[in-house]
C-alpha positions in Angstrom: -36.3 -94.0 -32.1 -35.2 -90.6 -30.9 -33.0 -88.6 -33.3 -31.2 -85.4 -32.8 -29.5 -84.0 -35.9 -27.1 -81.1 -35.7 -26.4 -78.9 -38.7 -24.8 -75.5 -39.5 -21.2 -76.2 -38.6 -18.4 -75.2 -40.8 -15.2 -73.2 -41.2 -15.3 -69.5 -40.3 -12.7 -66.8 -39.6 -12.1 -65.5 -36.1 -14.7 -62.8 -35.3 -17.3 -64.4 -37.6 -20.6 -66.1 -36.8 -22.3 -69.4 -37.2 -25.8 -70.6 -36.3 -26.1 -74.3 -35.3 -29.4 -76.1 -35.4 -30.5 -79.3 -33.7 -33.6 -80.9 -35.1 -35.3 -83.5 -32.9 -37.6 -86.3 -34.0 -39.6 -89.0 -32.3 -39.8 -87.1 -29.0 -42.3 -84.8 -27.3 -39.9 -81.9 -27.7 -41.5 -79.6 -25.1 -41.0 -82.2 -22.5 -37.2 -81.9 -22.8 -34.6 -79.5 -21.7 -31.9 -79.1 -24.3 -28.2 -78.5 -24.2 -25.2 -77.8 -26.4 -21.8 -79.4 -25.5 -18.5 -79.4 -27.4 -15.4 -81.5 -27.6 -12.1 -80.7 -29.1 -9.2 -83.2 -29.7 -7.6 -84.3 -26.4 -10.1 -82.6 -24.3 -13.2 -83.7 -22.4 -16.6 -82.8 -23.6 -17.6 -79.5 -22.1 -20.9 -77.7 -21.4 -21.7 -74.8 -23.7 -25.3 -73.8 -23.1 -28.7 -75.2 -22.0 -32.3 -74.1 -22.2 -35.3 -75.4 -20.3 -38.4 -76.9 -21.9 -40.3 -73.6 -22.2 -37.3 -71.4 -23.1 -37.9 -69.3 -19.9 -34.5 -70.2 -18.6 -31.1 -70.6 -20.2 -27.5 -70.9 -18.9 -24.1 -70.5 -20.5 -20.5 -71.5 -19.9 -18.4 -68.5 -18.9 -16.3 -68.9 -21.9 -19.2 -68.2 -24.3 -21.4 -65.9 -22.2 -22.2 -62.7 -24.2 -21.1 -64.3 -27.5 -23.5 -67.3 -27.9 -27.2 -67.4 -27.6 -29.3 -70.6 -27.2 -32.9 -70.7 -28.3 -35.6 -73.2 -29.3 -38.7 -73.3 -31.3 -41.0 -76.0 -29.9 -43.4 -75.8 -32.8 -40.5 -76.8 -35.1 -38.9 -79.3 -32.7 -35.6 -77.4 -33.2 -33.0 -75.8 -31.0 -30.5 -73.3 -32.1 -27.1 -71.9 -31.0 -26.2 -68.5 -32.5 -22.4 -68.1 -32.2 -21.0 -64.6 -32.6 -17.4 -63.2 -32.2 -16.0 -66.7 -32.7 -12.5 -67.4 -31.5 -10.1 -70.2 -32.5 -10.6 -71.8 -29.1 -14.2 -72.3 -30.0 -13.1 -74.9 -32.5 -14.7 -78.3 -31.6 -17.3 -80.8 -32.5 -20.6 -79.4 -31.2 -23.2 -81.8 -29.9 -26.8 -81.2 -29.0 -28.5 -83.2 -26.2 -31.9 -83.7 -24.8 -32.9 -84.3 -21.2 -36.4 -85.4 -20.1 -37.1 -82.5 -17.8 -40.1 -80.2 -17.5 -38.8 -78.4 -14.5 -37.8 -74.7 -14.5 -34.1 -75.5 -14.9 -31.8 -77.0 -17.5 -28.7 -79.0 -16.6 -25.1 -78.2 -17.3 -24.0 -81.8 -16.5 -23.5 -84.1 -19.5 -24.6 -87.1 -17.6 -28.1 -85.6 -17.0 -28.9 -85.9 -20.7 -30.7 -88.8 -22.2 -30.1 -88.4 -25.9 -27.3 -87.0 -28.0 -26.8 -86.0 -31.6 -23.9 -87.1 -33.8 -22.2 -83.7 -33.7 -21.2 -81.0 -36.1 -17.7 -79.7 -36.7 -17.0 -76.0 -36.0 -13.6 -74.7 -37.1 -12.5 -71.1 -36.4 -9.4 -70.0 -38.2 -7.2 -67.2 -36.8 
Protein backbone atom coordinates (compact mmCIF):
# COMPACT_ATOMS: atom_id res chain seq x y z
CA UNK A 1 0.00 0.00 0.00
CA UNK A 2 1.32 3.40 -0.98
CA UNK A 3 2.35 5.55 1.95
CA UNK A 4 3.37 9.18 2.04
CA UNK A 5 4.60 10.39 5.41
CA UNK A 6 5.30 14.06 6.07
CA UNK A 7 7.62 15.29 8.80
CA UNK A 8 9.40 18.45 9.85
CA UNK A 9 6.47 20.62 10.82
CA UNK A 10 6.40 22.61 14.02
CA UNK A 11 6.18 26.03 15.62
CA UNK A 12 8.46 28.78 14.36
CA UNK A 13 8.61 32.55 14.68
CA UNK A 14 7.91 34.79 11.73
CA UNK A 15 11.01 35.12 9.60
CA UNK A 16 12.21 31.66 10.54
CA UNK A 17 12.68 28.53 8.49
CA UNK A 18 11.47 24.95 8.41
CA UNK A 19 12.22 22.01 6.16
CA UNK A 20 9.43 19.56 5.47
CA UNK A 21 10.09 16.04 4.24
CA UNK A 22 7.78 13.57 2.52
CA UNK A 23 8.92 9.97 2.55
CA UNK A 24 7.24 7.65 0.06
CA UNK A 25 7.00 3.90 0.22
CA UNK A 26 5.50 1.17 -1.94
CA UNK A 27 5.70 3.29 -5.10
CA UNK A 28 8.14 3.64 -7.96
CA UNK A 29 9.02 7.11 -6.81
CA UNK A 30 10.59 8.31 -10.05
CA UNK A 31 7.33 7.60 -11.89
CA UNK A 32 5.52 10.23 -9.88
CA UNK A 33 5.31 13.97 -9.92
CA UNK A 34 5.07 15.30 -6.38
CA UNK A 35 3.35 18.24 -4.82
CA UNK A 36 2.86 20.16 -1.60
CA UNK A 37 -0.51 21.57 -0.63
CA UNK A 38 -1.70 23.27 2.54
CA UNK A 39 -4.96 23.87 4.34
CA UNK A 40 -5.74 26.24 7.19
CA UNK A 41 -8.97 26.25 9.23
CA UNK A 42 -11.96 27.49 7.29
CA UNK A 43 -10.09 27.54 4.00
CA UNK A 44 -9.87 25.20 1.06
CA UNK A 45 -6.77 23.18 0.40
CA UNK A 46 -4.40 25.24 -1.73
CA UNK A 47 -1.46 24.49 -3.94
CA UNK A 48 2.00 25.36 -2.64
CA UNK A 49 4.59 23.77 -4.94
CA UNK A 50 5.11 20.85 -7.30
CA UNK A 51 8.03 19.10 -8.94
CA UNK A 52 8.14 16.73 -11.87
CA UNK A 53 9.48 13.20 -11.72
CA UNK A 54 13.04 14.12 -12.72
CA UNK A 55 13.25 17.39 -10.75
CA UNK A 56 13.84 19.26 -14.01
CA UNK A 57 10.70 21.34 -13.57
CA UNK A 58 9.05 22.92 -10.54
CA UNK A 59 6.30 25.42 -9.94
CA UNK A 60 5.16 27.52 -7.02
CA UNK A 61 2.16 29.42 -5.80
CA UNK A 62 2.71 33.16 -6.06
CA UNK A 63 2.35 33.47 -2.29
CA UNK A 64 5.47 31.36 -1.65
CA UNK A 65 7.59 32.10 -4.69
CA UNK A 66 11.08 33.20 -3.69
CA UNK A 67 10.66 31.91 -0.12
CA UNK A 68 9.99 28.18 -0.55
CA UNK A 69 12.02 25.64 -2.50
CA UNK A 70 10.78 22.20 -3.49
CA UNK A 71 13.22 19.39 -4.19
CA UNK A 72 13.37 15.62 -4.33
CA UNK A 73 15.86 12.81 -3.95
CA UNK A 74 14.72 9.86 -6.04
CA UNK A 75 17.39 7.61 -4.54
CA UNK A 76 15.84 8.19 -1.11
CA UNK A 77 12.18 8.24 -2.24
CA UNK A 78 11.85 11.57 -0.50
CA UNK A 79 10.61 15.05 -1.38
CA UNK A 80 11.40 18.22 0.53
CA UNK A 81 10.04 21.70 1.02
CA UNK A 82 12.49 24.27 2.34
CA UNK A 83 10.49 27.15 3.77
CA UNK A 84 12.29 30.40 4.53
CA UNK A 85 11.10 33.82 5.64
CA UNK A 86 7.98 32.25 7.08
CA UNK A 87 4.94 34.42 7.69
CA UNK A 88 1.96 33.91 10.01
CA UNK A 89 -0.21 33.38 6.94
CA UNK A 90 1.86 30.29 6.12
CA UNK A 91 0.30 28.60 9.15
CA UNK A 92 -1.52 25.49 7.92
CA UNK A 93 -1.45 21.73 7.72
CA UNK A 94 0.92 20.84 4.90
CA UNK A 95 0.21 17.77 2.79
CA UNK A 96 2.38 16.00 0.28
CA UNK A 97 0.84 14.30 -2.72
CA UNK A 98 1.95 11.99 -5.53
CA UNK A 99 0.69 11.92 -9.10
CA UNK A 100 1.47 9.09 -11.52
CA UNK A 101 3.13 11.27 -14.14
CA UNK A 102 6.36 10.91 -16.08
CA UNK A 103 5.72 13.90 -18.32
CA UNK A 104 7.78 17.06 -18.16
CA UNK A 105 5.22 18.95 -16.07
CA UNK A 106 3.84 18.74 -12.54
CA UNK A 107 0.26 19.64 -11.70
CA UNK A 108 -1.00 22.40 -9.45
CA UNK A 109 -4.50 20.90 -9.29
CA UNK A 110 -5.24 18.81 -6.22
CA UNK A 111 -7.54 16.50 -8.15
CA UNK A 112 -4.64 15.42 -10.38
CA UNK A 113 -2.93 13.66 -7.48
CA UNK A 114 -3.40 10.00 -6.72
CA UNK A 115 -2.02 9.65 -3.19
CA UNK A 116 -1.87 11.93 -0.16
CA UNK A 117 -0.05 12.01 3.12
CA UNK A 118 -1.66 12.62 6.48
CA UNK A 119 -0.28 16.14 6.84
CA UNK A 120 2.07 17.96 9.17
CA UNK A 121 1.21 21.12 11.11
CA UNK A 122 3.20 24.28 10.51
CA UNK A 123 2.51 27.17 12.85
CA UNK A 124 4.19 30.55 12.40
CA UNK A 125 3.89 32.97 15.29
CA UNK A 126 4.05 36.72 14.84
